[in-house]
N, C-alpha and C positions, 0 to 999 in steps of 0.2 A: 539564310538573311540575304538578299541580292546583292545589297552594297554596304561599304564601311561607314560608321559612324551613325548607324541609327539607334544602337544601345551600347553603353559602355562597361566595363567590368566595374561590378559594385552597385550597378543601376538596378532598383527595384522594379520590377514588372509584373503586371497582370496577364494572366492568360485565361481565354474562353475554350470551352470544351465542345468538340463538334461530333456528333455521330455518323456512322458508317453501317452497314447491315450487320457485320459482324466486329467492328472494333471503333476507336476513338481516336481523336487527335487534337491538339492543342496548337492555338494562335496565339502568339505574344501580341498584346494591344498596344498600339493600333497597327495591325496587320504588319510586323516588323519580321517575322519569322514563323514558319510552322513546324511542328514536329512529324516525325514518322508516325505510322499507325499503331496503336496500343491495344492488346486484348482487353477484355473486361477486367481481368485479374490484375492489372497492370494501371488501371485508372488513378489518377491523380485525386487526392482528397482535398488539397489546398489548391487554391487559384492565385496564389501569389509567390513570387521568389524572387531571388537574389542572381544577377549575372555572375558567374564565376570565371568564364572563359569565353572568348571568341577565338576560333581558329579559321584561319585562311587556308582553304585547299584549292586544287584545281576545279572542283566541283563549286566552290561558293564559299560563302561565310557560314560556319556553324557556331550558334550561340548554346554554350553549356550554363543552365539555369538551375540551381540548388531549390528544392522545396523541402519546408519543414514538414516531413510526412510522420504520423504516427502508424507503428506497428498494428495491423487489425488483431483484434481479441480473439 
């Protein structure tokens, strides 16, 4: 996240999944923050979550979102 105040702890957020040739990444809608790249076995099943923490570092703001994911069978 580039700047403070776009989301707050406790906010419900939706994400979109985008594909790269060998991985996936997620964006909080509307383009608030973008995730790192994830491998296929790490893909999210849920597209909505709750903001649990916002961390400010020298590299910017990091948004921690919890998703209700079920373990695959």
